[in-house]
C-alpha positions as CSV (number, residue, x, y, z in Angstrom):
1,X,0.0,0.0,0.0
2,X,1.4,3.4,-0.9
3,X,-1.1,6.1,-0.4
4,X,-0.1,9.6,-1.5
5,X,-0.8,11.3,1.8
6,X,1.5,10.3,4.7
7,X,0.2,10.3,8.2
8,X,0.6,13.3,10.5
9,X,4.3,14.0,11.3
10,X,5.3,13.4,14.9
11,X,7.8,15.4,16.7
12,X,11.1,13.4,17.0
13,X,14.6,14.5,17.9
14,X,16.6,12.9,15.2
15,X,16.4,11.3,11.7
16,X,16.9,7.8,13.1
17,X,13.8,8.2,15.2
18,X,11.7,9.2,12.1
19,X,13.0,6.2,10.2
20,X,11.9,4.0,13.0
21,X,8.6,5.7,13.2
22,X,7.7,5.4,9.5
23,X,8.9,1.7,9.5
24,X,6.5,0.9,12.3
25,X,3.5,3.0,11.0
26,X,3.8,2.8,7.2
27,X,6.1,-0.2,6.5
28,X,5.1,-0.8,2.9
29,X,5.2,2.8,1.7
30,X,8.0,3.7,-0.6
31,X,10.8,5.6,1.1
32,X,13.6,6.0,-1.6
33,X,13.7,5.1,-5.2
34,X,17.0,5.2,-7.1
35,X,17.0,5.5,-10.8
36,X,20.0,4.1,-12.6
37,X,20.8,4.8,-16.3
38,X,23.1,1.9,-17.4
39,X,23.1,2.9,-21.1
40,X,23.1,6.2,-22.9
41,X,19.5,6.0,-24.0
42,X,18.2,4.0,-21.0
43,X,14.9,5.3,-19.7
44,X,16.0,4.3,-16.1
45,X,16.1,1.3,-13.9
46,X,14.3,1.8,-10.6
47,X,15.4,0.4,-7.3
48,X,13.1,1.1,-4.3
49,X,13.4,0.8,-0.5
50,X,10.3,0.7,1.5
51,X,10.4,2.2,5.0
52,X,10.5,-1.3,6.6
53,X,13.3,-2.3,4.2
54,X,15.3,1.0,4.8
55,X,14.9,0.5,8.6
56,X,16.3,-3.0,8.4
57,X,19.3,-2.0,6.4
58,X,19.9,1.1,8.6
59,X,19.8,-1.1,11.7
60,X,22.1,-3.8,10.2
61,X,24.8,-1.3,9.2
62,X,24.4,0.6,12.4
63,X,25.0,-2.6,14.4
64,X,28.2,-3.3,12.4
65,X,29.4,0.3,12.9
66,X,28.8,0.1,16.6
67,X,31.1,-3.0,16.7
68,X,34.0,-1.0,15.2
69,X,33.8,2.5,16.8
70,X,32.5,4.2,19.9
71,X,29.9,7.0,19.8
72,X,31.2,10.2,18.5
73,X,33.7,8.7,16.2
74,X,33.6,10.0,12.6
75,X,32.5,7.9,9.6
76,X,33.3,9.1,6.1
77,X,31.0,8.2,3.2
78,X,32.8,7.5,0.0
79,X,29.8,5.9,-1.6
80,X,28.3,6.3,-5.1
81,X,24.8,8.0,-5.2
82,X,22.5,5.3,-4.3
83,X,21.0,3.1,-1.6
84,X,24.4,2.6,0.0
85,X,24.8,6.3,0.5
86,X,21.4,6.9,2.2
87,X,21.6,3.7,4.3
88,X,25.2,4.4,5.4
89,X,24.4,8.0,6.3
90,X,21.4,7.1,8.4
91,X,23.2,4.1,9.9
92,X,26.1,6.3,11.1
93,X,23.6,8.7,12.8
94,X,21.7,5.7,14.4
95,X,24.9,4.3,15.8
96,X,25.7,7.7,17.5
97,X,28.7,8.3,15.1
98,X,29.4,11.5,13.2
99,X,28.9,11.0,9.5
100,X,31.1,12.9,7.0
101,X,29.3,13.0,3.6
102,X,31.9,12.9,0.9
103,X,32.3,11.2,-2.6
104,X,34.3,8.4,-4.2
105,X,38.0,8.9,-5.0
106,X,37.3,8.9,-8.8
107,X,35.3,12.2,-8.9
108,X,37.1,14.2,-11.6
109,X,38.8,17.4,-10.4
110,X,38.2,16.8,-6.7
111,X,41.0,14.4,-5.7
112,X,43.0,17.0,-3.8
113,X,40.0,18.3,-1.9
114,X,39.0,14.8,-1.0
115,X,42.5,14.1,0.4
116,X,42.4,17.3,2.4
117,X,39.0,16.8,3.8
118,X,39.7,13.2,4.8
119,X,42.8,14.2,6.6
120,X,41.0,17.0,8.4
121,X,38.0,14.8,9.4
122,X,40.3,11.9,10.5
123,X,37.6,9.2,10.3
124,X,37.9,5.9,12.0
125,X,35.7,4.2,9.4
126,X,35.0,4.7,5.7
127,X,31.8,3.4,4.2
128,X,31.6,2.6,0.5
129,X,30.0,0.0,-1.9
130,X,31.4,-3.4,-2.9
131,X,32.0,-2.1,-6.4
132,X,34.4,0.6,-5.2
133,X,35.9,-1.4,-2.3
134,X,39.3,-1.9,-3.9
135,X,39.5,1.7,-5.2
136,X,38.7,3.1,-1.7
137,X,41.0,0.7,0.0
138,X,43.8,1.9,-2.4
139,X,42.9,5.6,-1.7
140,X,43.2,4.8,2.1
141,X,46.3,2.7,1.8
142,X,48.5,5.0,3.9
143,X,45.8,5.6,6.6
144,X,44.8,3.5,9.6
145,X,41.2,3.3,8.9
146,X,38.6,0.5,8.5
147,X,36.8,0.3,5.2
148,X,33.3,-1.3,5.1
149,X,31.1,-2.0,2.1
150,X,27.6,-1.0,3.1
151,X,25.9,-3.5,0.8
152,X,28.1,-6.4,2.1
153,X,26.7,-6.1,5.6
154,X,24.1,-8.9,6.0
155,X,20.5,-8.2,7.1
156,X,21.1,-10.6,10.0
157,X,23.3,-8.0,11.6
158,X,20.1,-6.0,12.5
159,X,19.2,-8.8,15.0
160,X,22.0,-7.5,17.3
161,X,21.3,-5.1,20.1
162,X,19.8,-1.9,18.9
163,X,22.1,1.1,19.4
164,X,20.7,3.9,21.6
165,X,19.1,6.8,19.8
166,X,21.4,9.8,19.8
167,X,20.9,13.0,21.8
168,X,19.5,15.9,19.8
169,X,22.4,18.2,20.9
170,X,25.0,15.7,19.7
171,X,26.8,16.2,16.4
172,X,25.1,14.2,13.6
173,X,27.4,15.0,10.7
174,X,30.2,17.2,9.4
175,X,29.1,19.3,6.4
176,X,32.2,20.5,4.7
177,X,32.0,23.9,3.0
178,X,32.5,24.0,-0.7
179,X,35.7,25.9,-0.6
180,X,34.7,28.7,-2.9
181,X,36.3,31.4,-0.7
182,X,38.6,29.4,1.6
183,X,40.0,26.1,2.6
184,X,37.1,23.8,3.2
185,X,36.0,23.5,6.9
186,X,33.7,21.0,8.5
187,X,30.6,22.5,10.0
188,X,29.3,20.6,13.0
189,X,25.6,20.0,12.3
190,X,23.7,18.5,15.3
191,X,20.7,16.2,15.2
192,X,18.5,19.1,16.3
193,X,19.9,21.3,13.5
194,X,19.1,19.0,10.7
195,X,15.6,18.1,11.9
196,X,14.8,21.9,12.4
197,X,16.1,22.7,8.9
198,X,14.2,19.9,7.3
199,X,11.0,21.2,8.9
200,X,11.8,24.7,7.8
201,X,12.3,23.6,4.2
202,X,9.1,21.5,4.2
203,X,7.1,24.5,5.4
204,X,8.7,26.9,2.9
205,X,8.1,24.8,-0.1
206,X,4.5,23.8,0.8
207,X,5.3,20.2,1.8
208,X,4.5,20.4,5.4
209,X,0.8,19.7,4.8
210,X,0.4,18.7,1.2
211,X,1.9,15.5,-0.2
212,X,4.9,16.0,-2.4
213,X,7.7,13.8,-3.9
214,X,11.3,15.0,-3.6
215,X,13.1,14.5,-7.0
216,X,16.8,15.1,-7.0
217,X,20.1,14.7,-8.7
218,X,22.2,16.9,-6.6
219,X,25.0,15.0,-5.0
220,X,24.3,13.8,-1.4
221,X,27.6,15.2,-0.2
222,X,26.3,18.6,-0.9
223,X,24.2,20.3,1.8
224,X,21.1,21.0,-0.3
225,X,21.2,17.5,-1.8
226,X,21.4,16.0,1.7
227,X,18.7,18.0,3.3
228,X,16.2,18.0,0.4
229,X,16.7,14.4,-0.7
230,X,17.3,12.6,2.6
231,X,16.5,14.7,5.7
232,X,13.2,16.4,4.6
233,X,11.6,13.2,3.2
234,X,12.7,11.3,6.3
235,X,11.1,13.8,8.6
236,X,7.8,14.0,6.6
237,X,7.7,10.4,5.5
238,X,7.7,11.3,1.8
239,X,9.0,9.5,-1.3
240,X,12.5,10.7,-2.4
241,X,13.4,9.8,-6.0
242,X,17.1,10.1,-6.8
243,X,19.4,9.9,-9.8
244,X,23.1,10.3,-10.2
245,X,24.5,13.8,-11.1
246,X,26.4,12.4,-14.1
247,X,23.2,10.8,-15.5
248,X,21.7,14.4,-15.4
249,X,24.8,15.9,-17.2
250,X,24.7,13.2,-19.9
251,X,20.9,13.6,-20.4
252,X,19.2,16.6,-18.6
253,X,15.8,15.4,-19.9
254,X,16.0,12.5,-17.5
255,X,15.5,14.9,-14.7
256,X,12.5,16.4,-16.3
257,X,10.9,13.0,-17.0
258,X,11.2,12.2,-13.3
259,X,9.6,15.5,-12.5
260,X,6.8,14.7,-14.9
261,X,6.3,11.1,-13.5
262,X,5.7,12.2,-9.9
263,X,2.8,14.5,-8.9
264,X,3.7,17.6,-6.9
265,X,7.4,17.1,-7.4
266,X,9.8,19.3,-5.5
267,X,13.4,19.6,-6.7
268,X,16.5,21.8,-6.6
269,X,19.2,22.6,-9.0
270,X,22.0,25.3,-9.5
271,X,21.5,28.1,-12.0
272,X,23.4,26.4,-14.8
273,X,21.1,23.4,-14.7
274,X,18.1,25.5,-15.7
275,X,20.0,27.1,-18.6
276,X,21.3,23.7,-19.6
277,X,17.9,22.2,-19.8
278,X,16.5,25.1,-21.7
279,X,19.2,24.8,-24.4
280,X,20.0,21.0,-24.5
281,X,16.5,19.4,-24.3
282,X,15.3,18.8,-27.8
283,X,11.8,19.3,-29.2
284,X,11.6,15.6,-29.8
285,X,12.4,14.9,-26.2
286,X,9.8,17.5,-25.1
287,X,7.1,15.5,-26.9
288,X,4.7,13.9,-24.4
289,X,6.5,15.6,-21.5
290,X,4.0,17.1,-19.0
291,X,5.3,19.4,-16.2
292,X,2.0,20.8,-15.0
293,X,2.3,18.8,-11.8
294,X,5.6,20.4,-10.6
295,X,5.2,22.0,-7.3
296,X,8.5,23.7,-6.7
297,X,11.8,24.2,-8.5
298,X,14.5,25.6,-6.1
299,X,17.3,27.7,-7.4
300,X,19.9,28.5,-4.8
301,X,22.5,30.2,-6.9
302,X,24.0,33.4,-5.6
303,X,22.7,35.6,-7.0
304,X,19.6,34.2,-8.7
305,X,19.1,35.7,-12.2
306,X,15.5,36.4,-13.3
307,X,16.6,35.7,-16.9
308,X,17.4,32.1,-16.0
309,X,14.0,31.4,-14.7
310,X,12.4,33.2,-17.8
311,X,14.5,31.1,-20.2
312,X,13.7,27.9,-18.5
313,X,9.9,28.7,-18.3
314,X,9.8,29.8,-22.0
315,X,11.5,26.5,-23.0
316,X,9.0,24.4,-21.1
317,X,5.8,26.5,-21.0
318,X,4.2,24.3,-23.7
319,X,4.7,21.3,-21.5
320,X,2.5,23.0,-18.8
321,X,5.3,24.2,-16.4
322,X,3.5,26.4,-13.8
323,X,4.5,30.0,-13.8
324,X,5.0,30.1,-10.1
325,X,7.2,26.9,-9.9
326,X,10.5,28.7,-9.8
327,X,11.5,29.4,-6.2
328,X,14.8,31.5,-5.7
329,X,16.3,30.5,-2.4
330,X,19.2,31.3,-0.2
331,X,21.3,29.1,2.2
332,X,24.7,28.0,3.3
333,X,26.3,25.0,5.0
334,X,26.8,26.8,8.3
335,X,23.0,27.1,8.6
336,X,22.6,23.4,7.6
337,X,21.4,24.8,4.3
338,X,18.1,26.6,3.9
339,X,17.7,30.2,5.2
340,X,15.1,31.9,3.0
341,X,12.9,30.9,0.1
342,X,10.4,32.3,-2.3
343,X,7.1,30.4,-1.9
344,X,5.7,28.1,-4.6
345,X,2.8,29.5,-6.7
346,X,3.9,33.2,-6.2
347,X,5.2,35.2,-9.1
348,X,8.9,35.7,-9.3
349,X,10.0,38.9,-7.5
350,X,12.2,41.0,-9.7
351,X,14.2,43.9,-8.8
352,X,15.9,46.3,-11.2
353,X,18.5,48.2,-9.1
354,X,20.5,51.2,-9.8
355,X,24.1,50.1,-10.6
356,X,25.8,53.2,-9.1
357,X,23.8,53.1,-6.0
358,X,24.5,49.4,-5.6
359,X,28.2,50.2,-5.9
360,X,28.0,52.5,-3.0
361,X,26.0,50.1,-0.8
362,X,22.4,51.0,-1.5
363,X,19.8,48.8,-3.2
364,X,17.7,51.5,-4.9
365,X,15.2,51.0,-7.8
366,X,16.7,51.9,-11.2
367,X,15.1,54.4,-13.6
368,X,12.5,52.9,-15.9
369,X,14.2,51.5,-19.0
370,X,17.7,51.9,-17.6
371,X,19.8,49.6,-19.7
372,X,22.6,49.4,-17.1
373,X,20.3,48.2,-14.2
374,X,21.3,45.2,-12.2
375,X,18.5,42.7,-12.3
376,X,18.2,40.4,-9.3
377,X,15.5,38.0,-8.0
378,X,14.1,38.1,-4.5
379,X,14.9,35.0,-2.4
380,X,11.8,35.2,-0.4
381,X,11.3,35.6,3.4
382,X,13.3,33.8,6.1
383,X,12.2,30.2,6.6
384,X,11.6,29.8,10.3
385,X,14.6,31.8,11.4
386,X,15.7,35.4,11.9
387,X,17.8,37.3,9.3
388,X,19.4,40.7,9.6
389,X,21.6,42.9,7.4
390,X,24.6,44.2,9.3
391,X,27.5,46.5,8.7
392,X,30.4,43.9,8.5
393,X,32.8,46.3,10.3
394,X,30.6,48.1,12.9
395,X,28.2,45.1,13.3
396,X,25.3,47.5,13.4
397,X,22.0,46.4,11.9
398,X,21.1,48.2,8.7
399,X,17.8,49.5,7.4
400,X,15.8,48.2,4.4
401,X,17.6,49.0,1.2
402,X,21.0,49.1,2.7
403,X,23.5,46.4,1.5
404,X,25.5,44.7,4.2
405,X,26.4,41.3,5.4
406,X,23.7,38.7,5.9
407,X,23.4,37.5,9.5
408,X,21.3,34.5,10.5
409,X,19.9,33.2,13.8
410,X,17.9,30.0,14.3
411,X,17.7,26.4,15.5
412,X,19.2,25.3,12.2
413,X,22.5,27.1,12.7
414,X,25.4,24.7,13.3
415,X,27.7,24.6,16.3
416,X,30.8,25.8,14.6
417,X,33.8,24.4,12.6
418,X,35.3,21.2,13.9
419,X,38.8,21.9,15.4
420,X,38.8,25.6,14.4
421,X,37.9,27.5,17.5
422,X,39.3,31.0,16.3
423,X,37.3,30.8,13.1
424,X,34.2,29.5,14.9
425,X,34.4,32.6,17.2
426,X,34.6,34.9,14.2
427,X,31.7,33.3,12.4
428,X,29.3,31.9,14.9
429,X,27.6,33.4,17.9
430,X,28.5,37.0,17.0
431,X,26.5,39.8,18.8
432,X,25.0,42.7,16.9
433,X,26.2,46.1,18.0
434,X,24.7,47.1,21.3
435,X,22.9,50.2,19.8
436,X,21.1,47.9,17.2
437,X,20.2,45.4,19.9
438,X,18.9,48.3,22.1
439,X,16.5,49.4,19.4
440,X,15.0,46.0,19.6
441,X,14.7,46.1,23.3
442,X,17.1,43.3,24.0
443,X,20.7,42.5,24.5
444,X,23.0,40.7,22.2
445,X,22.4,36.9,22.3
446,X,19.5,37.0,24.7
447,X,17.5,34.7,22.3
448,X,19.3,31.8,23.7
449,X,21.3,31.2,20.6
450,X,24.4,32.9,21.7
451,X,24.4,35.5,18.9
452,X,24.3,35.4,15.2
453,X,25.9,33.6,12.3
454,X,28.0,35.8,10.0
455,X,27.4,34.3,6.5
456,X,30.0,36.2,4.6
457,X,27.4,37.0,2.0
458,X,26.1,40.4,1.0
459,X,22.6,41.4,0.6
460,X,19.6,43.7,1.4
461,X,16.0,43.5,2.3
462,X,13.5,45.1,-0.1
463,X,9.7,44.8,0.2
464,X,10.2,42.0,2.7
465,X,12.4,40.0,0.2
466,X,16.0,39.0,0.8
467,X,18.2,40.1,-2.1
468,X,21.6,38.4,-2.3
469,X,24.1,40.6,-4.1
470,X,27.4,38.6,-3.7
471,X,30.2,37.3,-1.5
472,X,31.9,39.7,0.9
473,X,35.4,38.2,0.2
474,X,34.7,38.2,-3.6
475,X,33.9,42.0,-3.7
476,X,36.1,43.9,-6.0
477,X,36.9,47.5,-4.9
478,X,38.3,49.8,-7.6
479,X,38.7,53.6,-6.9
480,X,36.4,53.3,-3.8
481,X,33.5,51.7,-5.8
482,X,32.2,48.2,-5.1
483,X,31.9,45.8,-8.0
484,X,30.2,42.4,-7.7
485,X,32.2,39.7,-9.7
486,X,29.1,37.8,-10.7
487,X,27.7,41.0,-12.2
488,X,30.9,41.4,-14.3
489,X,30.9,37.8,-15.3
490,X,27.3,38.1,-16.5
491,X,28.4,41.0,-18.8
492,X,31.4,39.1,-20.1
493,X,29.5,36.0,-21.0
494,X,26.9,38.0,-23.0
495,X,29.7,40.0,-24.8
496,X,30.8,37.1,-27.1
497,X,29.3,33.8,-28.1
498,X,32.5,32.0,-27.6
499,X,32.6,32.7,-23.9
500,X,31.2,29.6,-22.0
501,X,28.3,30.5,-19.8
502,X,28.8,30.1,-16.0
503,X,32.4,29.0,-16.5
504,X,34.4,32.2,-15.9
505,X,35.7,34.1,-12.9
506,X,36.3,37.8,-12.4
507,X,38.5,38.8,-9.5
508,X,40.8,41.6,-8.2
509,X,44.5,41.6,-8.2
510,X,47.0,44.0,-6.7
511,X,48.3,46.7,-9.0
512,X,50.7,49.7,-8.7
513,X,47.9,52.1,-8.1
514,X,45.2,49.9,-6.5
515,X,43.2,46.8,-7.4
516,X,42.9,45.8,-10.9
517,X,40.3,43.4,-12.4
518,X,41.1,40.3,-14.4
519,X,38.7,37.8,-16.0
520,X,39.6,34.2,-16.7
521,X,37.0,32.5,-19.0
522,X,36.5,29.2,-20.6
523,X,35.6,29.1,-24.3
524,X,32.5,27.3,-25.4
525,X,32.8,23.5,-26.0
526,X,31.4,24.0,-29.5
527,X,34.5,26.1,-30.6
528,X,38.1,25.3,-30.9
529,X,40.5,27.9,-29.5
530,X,42.4,28.0,-32.8
531,X,39.3,29.0,-34.6
532,X,38.4,31.9,-32.2
533,X,39.4,35.4,-32.9
534,X,40.9,36.0,-29.5
535,X,41.8,39.6,-30.0
536,X,38.3,40.4,-31.2
537,X,36.8,38.5,-28.3
538,X,39.0,40.5,-25.9
539,X,38.0,43.8,-27.5
540,X,34.4,42.9,-27.2
541,X,34.7,41.9,-23.6
542,X,36.6,45.0,-22.6
543,X,34.2,47.3,-24.4
544,X,31.1,45.7,-22.7
545,X,32.6,45.8,-19.2
546,X,33.8,49.4,-19.7
547,X,30.3,50.5,-20.9
548,X,28.3,48.7,-18.3
549,X,30.5,48.9,-15.3
550,X,33.0,51.7,-15.9
551,X,35.9,49.3,-15.4
552,X,39.0,48.8,-17.4
553,X,39.9,45.1,-17.4
554,X,43.7,44.5,-16.7
555,X,43.5,41.0,-18.2
556,X,41.1,38.8,-20.2
557,X,42.4,35.2,-20.3
558,X,40.6,32.6,-22.5
559,X,41.2,29.0,-21.5
560,X,40.0,25.6,-22.6
561,X,36.8,24.0,-21.1
562,X,37.3,22.4,-17.8
563,X,40.2,24.8,-16.9
564,X,38.5,27.1,-14.4
565,X,38.3,25.4,-11.1
566,X,35.1,24.7,-9.4
567,X,34.0,23.9,-5.8
568,X,32.5,20.6,-4.8
569,X,29.0,22.0,-5.3
570,X,29.8,23.1,-8.9
571,X,30.3,26.8,-8.4
572,X,33.3,28.5,-9.9
573,X,36.0,29.0,-7.3
574,X,37.1,32.6,-7.8
575,X,39.7,32.3,-5.0
576,X,41.4,29.3,-6.5
577,X,41.2,30.9,-10.0
578,X,42.8,34.1,-8.7
579,X,45.5,32.0,-6.9
580,X,46.3,30.1,-10.1
581,X,46.4,33.3,-12.1
582,X,48.8,35.0,-9.7
583,X,51.0,31.8,-9.8
584,X,51.2,32.0,-13.6
585,X,49.2,28.9,-14.3
586,X,47.3,30.5,-17.2
587,X,48.9,31.2,-20.5
588,X,50.0,34.9,-20.5
589,X,49.9,35.0,-24.3
590,X,46.1,34.7,-24.2
591,X,45.8,37.8,-21.9
592,X,44.5,41.0,-23.3
């Protein structure tokens, strides 16, 4: 039996308690379905775990883990996206251990980061699948660590004594930051944090009371993938349908077919995925595709561009895609993930901002028809938490329309960074300035949270909407004016068709008379570098950036596809690109 509407959700303290609850009350309901694509044109092979089967596998693996490590030990997940990952993660939590969601050693371009994170986390156990057992053992050859294949643990292990349920204040897992602006750090997420954030997400996207299906291809080592595809469905007792990220990249229509196949589907993807679908899905693939049942499509890119939502909707309007399905959102690992979200069914909130005012820290409406206006989408209202805009230097709360650092406070904010006390004190539990607190009739930290989380992101509130304008550490300051790199990048990728979309980085470098601006951009996969008029491209890019931003670019470097480094979540790493540029890693002869 698999009725669409799950029973009322109880109030439990941890994900393992929810798994046990659904296994006892709805044992035959589908919990997780994994869709494999073994061949290029395969429509998908489905493997499903019911709540009873999931509970059995979780208890079996948890019992095995309890034999190998004491509560509080760290367990790294180097599993492929599939049943082993979900089972291993939930088993680690059930055993009272600290899960470390990671990825197999073979993920292209992320080998160095995986080595660094494993060294930092120092796990006692590594979980993987039997197919990757030899590869993972080879990766761990120089480490004293036990490697266990999740799918080789027999069901009979569940007959052993059940481990005690973890305390809600205990650390459930380490969510490593993507490394877009600094060396990755492990955020300590407690059991209470992840349950709170799952509930906040469910409420924000209309899934708290109405039945939905969570459909996803985001990797489970990523914060949004883990919460939306594992934590939220477990808390609500919903079906979660998963596919591998590589399967999406090889055939984006596969994701759309899963959305069409499940009523009231809720899913999330980065900005590039929506543009990718709009351009790569053919008319033949659209035939017979119905998207009118999609409930919410989350876009958590920073910032969210209205044009992306427009292109995606225009591409699939004939397939019935609802106008209000696109939900710009904002979040970060330090807050588990979700902070604010636009509600499903509401029109996309668009803000055309005056570029000069934005450069001076003010989010003011642009004049009607201003071609240089900065177009941004509102990321909705806070989801069950408090958000303030603060001056990053004085720590004073700012008024509506003033750009400052986004500060967050709520039950979803993590404990801090593992083993990095100094950094934790700078980022977590920070008080607002006394004068700002006095205006609210309170003292700093009196909410019981110990203060605020400094996100490092810049934004403003307008008409009740959170607008994200960029990263504080990425901000480029030239002649006293602020320039947002993603804004410059948007101009560059529109300046010439040979520039690959969302695969470029703008950043500041020191110069004799102040900061200079450099752009490193990949060329489109459809073009060969030898066939591109690089001087002409450089002139077009320089002219566009000068006209729109009043900036003179000190360098324009065109590089092959795959050259600009990305973080584990798929975002361009401007910090690493800048580091490589300064180290001379890019061909100087391609610089303008």
